[in-house]
N, C-alpha and C positions, 0 to 999 in steps of 0.2 A: 630754293637757292637761285634758280634762274630768274625768278621775279625780283629778288634782291639785286642781282647783277644788273638787270634792266633798269631798276630804279636808280641805282648808283650811276649808271651810264647816262640816264636822263638828267640827273642832277648835275653831272659834270658838263653835259652839253648845254644845259640852261645857264650854268655859271660861265661857260666859255662865250656864249652868245651875249650875256650881260656885259662881260669884260670887253668884248669887241665893240659893243655899243658905246661904252664909256670912252674907249680910246678914239672912236670916231668923233665923239663929242669934243674931246680934247683937240683933235685935229681942226675941227670947225672953230673952236675957241681961239686957236693960234692965229686964225685969220680974222679975229675980231667979232665973231658971231656971238652976240649976247643971248640969242635965243638958245644956243647950245648950253650956255652957262645956266640959264633958267631950268633947262631940262635936267642938267646934272644936279643942281640944288634940289629940285623936287624929288629926284630919285634917291638921294643920299642924305638929305638933311635930317630925317628921323634917326637914322643910325648914328650919325655924327653927333647930333645934339644929345641923344640918349646916352651915348658912351661918355661924353664929357660930363654930363650931369651926374652920372653914377660914379665917376672918378672923383669929382670935386665936391659933390653934395651941395651944389649951389646952382639952382636953375637960372638965376639971373646972370651970373658970370658965364654959365654955359652958353647962353645966347650970344654973348659977345665973342667968346672963343670960337663958336661954330661959324660965325660970320668971318672971323679971321682965317679959318681953315679955307673957306671958299674963295676968299680974296687971294690967298697964297696959291691956291690951285689955278685960279684965273691968270695970275701973274706968271706962273710957271708954264703955262700952256705952250708958249713958243719954244721953250727949251726941253719940254717933256719928251722922254724917250721911253717907249713901251718895252722895257727890259723885264718887267714883272707885271703881275696883275695890277690894274689901276687901283682897285680898292685897297690893296696892300700898301701901295705907294701913298694914297691919300691918308690912310690911317697912320702912316708914319708921321705925317704932319700933325695929325691929332695927338699922337704920342708926345711929340716934341713940345707942343703948346701946353698940353696938360701937365707934363712933368715940370716944365718951367714955372707954370702957375702954382703947382703943388708945392714947389720948393719956396715960392715967394710967400705962401700963406702959412700961418702957424696953426690955424684951426679951421675946421669946416663944419657946416651945418648939415645934419642928416636929411636926406630925402628918400622916399621909398625906392628900393632897388627891385622890389618884387612886382609882379603884375597886379593890376587893379583887382578888387574883390570879385568882379564879374568876369574875370578871365582865369583860365587855368594856368597856374604857374608851376605845377609839379611839386609844390610844397618844398622847394629847395632841392629837388632831386637832381637837377642839372648841375648843382654845385659838386655833386659826387656822393651824396648821401641823402637820406630821406628824413624830413622832419615830420612830426605827427600831423596827420590830416584832420583838421577840425572844420572843414568847409561844410556849410549847411547843417551845422550842429546847434547846440543850445547857445543862448547869448553868452554864457560863461565860457564855453569852448571857443566861440568866435573871438571873444576878448583875448583868450590865450593865444589864438592864432596870430592876432595882430601884434601881441607882445613878442611872439617868436620872430615875426617878420622884422620888427624893429631891432631885435637882437641880431638877426642876420645882417641887416643894414650896417649896424655898428661894427660887427665883426669884419665885414668886407672892407669898410672904410679904414679899419685899423691895420690892414695888411700892408706890407711894404709895397711901394708903388708898382714895381715890376710884377709882383704876384697879383696885385689888385687888377691891373690892366689885363693880365692873362685870364683871370677869372671872369672879368666883365666881358671880354671879347668872346670867350668860350661859352659862357652861360647865356648871355643876353643876345649877342649878335651872331652866335653859332659859326664863328670863324674856325677853319681847320687848324690843326697843329702847324702845318706848313705856313699858313697865312700869319698866324700869331708869331711864329719864329721870324718871319720877314719883317713884321712890324717892330718887334723888339730887338731886331738885329742880333739874333742868336740862333742856335741850332734847334732842330726838332727835339732831340733828347733833352737839351737844356730847358726847352719850353715845357716838356712833359714833367721835368723835375720841378719847375716853378709851380705848375698846377698841383703836383703831388704835395709839395710843402704847404701850399696855400690851403688845400683841402684838409690836410692834417691839422693845421692851425685852426681852421674853422670847426673841425670836429671837436677839438679840445675846448675851444671857446664856447661852443654851443652844446657841450656835453650834457648839461642839466636838461636841456630840451630833448636831446636825442634819447636820453635814458628814460624820459617820460612816455616814450612810445608804447 
């Protein structure tokens, strides 16, 4: 128990240090420091681009929107006020751009939402339930795993946008409930409700795969 408490305290301290660094970069950017912008992009571009890609299912469009995110961050540097975590504030911009783009589009192309085959993704466990684990099994079982992952991709992309973003932020970017609530402009209980409904929908959609465990 004491080890868990120390681990949690260490994670919070690391998150606070990271947030303080982000806010210091924004202060430098407000003075026109382009090196600070480069540092900020290098630090966050993976998470920003990845989230947009998973939300839209379009890696090309994601590149353009990710650039727009950092352009908006840079332009807002002079008026930025550190009233919340920087990452929460930045992903609010991500949310706005993604939701606007999502409403503009009528269809989206699937891209993988799971980790590459050479990485451990938990077989969907972080969604809130387990899919059958077929890693390092026979070719037939490996093909089944890939089919399941495509089904997971499709099921997540079919979720309502609020639920989809909550799942993506929680599953892939490991945001806290409080951070997700800040990004979605809602309460923590409402965020938990969104995630519950999303997971229930995914369980129903993926029932055939779950029952094959």
